[in-house]
C-alpha positions as CSV (number, residue, x, y, z in Angstrom):
1,X,-55.1,4.9,33.4
2,X,-57.2,5.6,30.4
3,X,-57.0,9.0,28.7
4,X,-60.2,10.2,27.1
5,X,-59.9,11.6,23.6
6,X,-63.4,12.9,23.4
7,X,-64.0,16.0,21.3
8,X,-65.7,18.9,23.1
9,X,-68.0,21.2,21.0
10,X,-68.1,24.8,22.2
11,X,-70.6,27.2,20.6
12,X,-69.9,31.0,20.8
13,X,-72.3,33.7,19.9
14,X,-70.7,36.7,18.1
15,X,-73.7,39.0,18.5
16,X,-72.7,42.3,19.8
17,X,-69.1,41.2,20.6
18,X,-65.9,43.0,19.5
19,X,-64.0,41.2,16.8
20,X,-60.7,41.2,18.6
21,X,-62.0,40.0,21.9
22,X,-63.9,37.2,20.3
23,X,-60.9,36.1,18.3
24,X,-58.7,36.0,21.4
25,X,-61.3,34.0,23.3
26,X,-61.5,31.5,20.4
27,X,-57.7,31.2,20.2
28,X,-57.4,30.4,23.9
29,X,-60.1,27.7,23.5
30,X,-58.4,26.2,20.4
31,X,-55.1,26.0,22.3
32,X,-56.8,24.2,25.2
33,X,-55.8,26.9,27.8
34,X,-59.4,27.0,29.2
35,X,-58.9,23.5,30.7
36,X,-57.0,22.4,33.8
37,X,-55.2,19.7,31.7
38,X,-53.5,22.2,29.3
39,X,-50.4,20.9,27.6
40,X,-48.6,23.2,25.1
41,X,-47.4,20.3,23.0
42,X,-50.9,19.1,22.2
43,X,-53.4,20.6,19.8
44,X,-56.3,20.4,22.3
45,X,-59.6,18.6,21.8
46,X,-62.2,21.4,21.6
47,X,-64.0,22.3,18.4
48,X,-65.3,25.9,18.3
49,X,-68.4,26.9,16.4
50,X,-69.2,30.6,16.0
51,X,-72.8,31.7,15.2
52,X,-74.3,35.1,14.4
53,X,-71.2,36.4,12.7
54,X,-73.1,39.1,10.9
55,X,-73.7,40.9,14.2
56,X,-70.0,41.2,15.0
57,X,-69.0,44.7,16.1
58,X,-65.9,46.8,15.0
59,X,-64.9,49.7,17.1
60,X,-63.9,53.2,16.0
61,X,-62.4,53.7,12.5
62,X,-61.1,50.1,12.3
63,X,-63.1,49.1,9.2
64,X,-61.4,51.9,7.1
65,X,-58.0,51.9,8.7
66,X,-57.2,48.2,9.0
67,X,-55.6,47.0,5.8
68,X,-54.8,43.4,4.8
69,X,-51.8,42.8,2.5
70,X,-51.2,39.9,0.1
71,X,-48.3,39.5,-2.3
72,X,-48.9,37.5,-5.4
73,X,-45.2,36.6,-5.9
74,X,-44.7,38.9,-8.9
75,X,-42.6,42.1,-8.7
76,X,-44.8,45.0,-7.7
77,X,-47.9,42.9,-7.0
78,X,-48.6,43.8,-3.4
79,X,-52.3,43.7,-3.1
80,X,-54.1,45.5,-0.3
81,X,-57.7,45.4,0.9
82,X,-59.5,47.2,3.7
83,X,-61.3,45.5,6.5
84,X,-64.6,47.0,5.3
85,X,-64.2,45.6,1.7
86,X,-63.1,42.1,3.0
87,X,-66.0,42.0,5.4
88,X,-68.4,42.7,2.6
89,X,-66.7,40.1,0.4
90,X,-66.2,37.3,3.0
91,X,-67.0,37.9,6.7
92,X,-65.8,34.4,7.7
93,X,-62.3,35.2,6.4
94,X,-62.0,38.3,8.6
95,X,-62.5,36.2,11.8
96,X,-60.4,33.3,10.6
97,X,-57.5,35.7,9.9
98,X,-57.8,37.3,13.3
99,X,-57.8,33.9,15.1
100,X,-55.0,32.6,12.9
101,X,-52.8,35.5,13.8
102,X,-53.4,35.0,17.5
103,X,-52.4,31.3,17.5
104,X,-48.8,30.4,18.3
105,X,-46.6,30.2,15.2
106,X,-45.7,26.5,15.4
107,X,-46.6,23.1,13.9
108,X,-49.9,22.9,15.7
109,X,-51.2,26.1,14.2
110,X,-52.8,24.5,11.1
111,X,-54.3,21.7,13.2
112,X,-55.9,24.2,15.6
113,X,-57.4,26.5,12.9
114,X,-59.1,23.5,11.3
115,X,-61.1,23.1,14.5
116,X,-62.8,26.5,14.0
117,X,-66.2,26.3,12.4
118,X,-67.8,29.6,11.4
119,X,-71.5,29.6,10.5
């Protein structure tokens, strides 16, 4: 019995979609849960490409109320940045952080996030 290791390319259009719903859909595909042959111990074979990221929609007061934190490692150096500021600086990072947070926290997380291409 030969097992096919073909990579499947899936393109998602972000135009008019909510950021959280799109991120959860991407995380399910990266895990391989959209196939009948899902195995939790494998990274999956799908590569997800997201297009039209600029037309992604945020609901309500999310752009001003969502805050990303980053600690530099020095005492008192907890940096914070709002979603609106991060979106203006790097929109790809906003979606990547959302998907990364929705993936299972295990050894396969880094392998799965590498298969996300944002254009």
